[in-house]
C-alpha positions as CSV (number, residue, x, y, z in Angstrom):
1,M,-8.3,-3.3,9.7
2,D,-8.9,0.5,9.6
3,A,-7.0,3.2,7.7
4,L,-4.5,3.5,10.5
5,G,-3.9,-0.3,10.4
6,F,-3.4,0.0,6.6
7,L,-0.9,2.8,7.1
8,R,1.0,0.6,9.6
9,L,2.3,-1.2,6.6
10,L,4.8,1.6,6.4
11,D,6.4,0.3,9.6
12,D,7.3,-3.0,7.9
13,L,10.9,-2.9,6.6
14,R,9.9,-5.1,3.7
15,V,7.3,-2.5,2.7
16,A,9.7,0.3,3.2
17,A,12.2,-1.4,0.8
18,E,9.4,-1.9,-1.8
19,I,8.4,1.8,-1.6
20,E,12.0,2.9,-1.9
21,R,12.4,0.7,-5.0
22,Y,9.1,2.1,-6.4
23,K,10.3,5.6,-5.6
24,W,13.5,5.1,-7.5
25,I,11.8,3.6,-10.6
26,E,9.1,6.2,-10.8
27,S,11.6,9.0,-10.2
28,E,13.7,7.7,-13.1
29,K,10.7,7.7,-15.3
30,V,9.9,11.4,-14.7
31,G,13.5,12.5,-14.4
32,R,13.2,13.9,-10.9
33,D,12.6,12.7,-7.3
34,I,8.9,12.1,-6.7
35,G,9.4,12.0,-2.9
36,R,8.7,9.4,-0.3
37,E,5.2,10.6,0.5
38,R,4.0,10.4,-3.1
39,A,5.8,7.1,-3.6
40,A,4.2,5.6,-0.4
41,L,0.7,6.7,-1.3
42,E,1.0,5.4,-4.9
43,W,2.6,2.1,-3.8
44,I,-0.1,1.5,-1.1
45,K,-2.8,2.2,-3.6
46,A,-1.3,0.0,-6.3
47,Y,0.3,-2.8,-4.3
48,G,-0.8,-2.7,-0.7
49,C,-3.6,-5.2,-1.0
50,I,-1.7,-7.8,-2.9
51,W,1.2,-7.4,-0.5
52,L,-1.1,-7.9,2.4
53,K,-2.6,-11.0,0.7
54,I,0.8,-12.6,0.3
55,H,2.6,-11.5,3.4
56,K,-0.2,-11.0,6.0
57,P,-3.1,-13.1,4.9
58,Q,-5.1,-12.8,8.1
59,E,-4.9,-9.0,8.0
60,Y,-5.9,-9.1,4.4
61,K,-8.9,-11.3,5.2
62,A,-10.0,-8.9,7.9
63,L,-9.7,-6.0,5.5
64,I,-11.9,-7.5,2.8
65,E,-14.5,-8.6,5.3
66,S,-14.8,-5.2,6.9
67,D,-16.6,-2.1,5.6
68,F,-13.3,-0.2,5.5
69,Q,-12.9,-0.9,1.8
70,E,-16.4,0.3,0.9
71,K,-15.7,3.6,2.7
72,N,-12.3,4.0,1.0
73,E,-12.8,2.3,-2.3
74,E,-11.3,5.2,-4.2
75,V,-8.1,4.7,-2.4
76,F,-7.8,1.0,-1.6
77,I,-9.1,-1.7,-4.0
78,C,-8.8,-5.2,-2.7
79,Q,-10.5,-8.0,-4.5
80,K,-12.7,-10.4,-2.5
């Protein structure tokens, strides 16, 4: 899975719902709307790998076995 594949998570309605929930919670914390883009980036960084591991295990396995994570370790941290 490459960066584009990882960003395809945003097309999944379950992920979109999680991001909206995250956006609402984080916006409440800071007292203003943090915006969808920020929420999506933060959610993917914090929860994208675990979501993949649970909901799309074959894609998760491909991700951790590829060199994508090494090239993008500051953004995506998936445990092997």
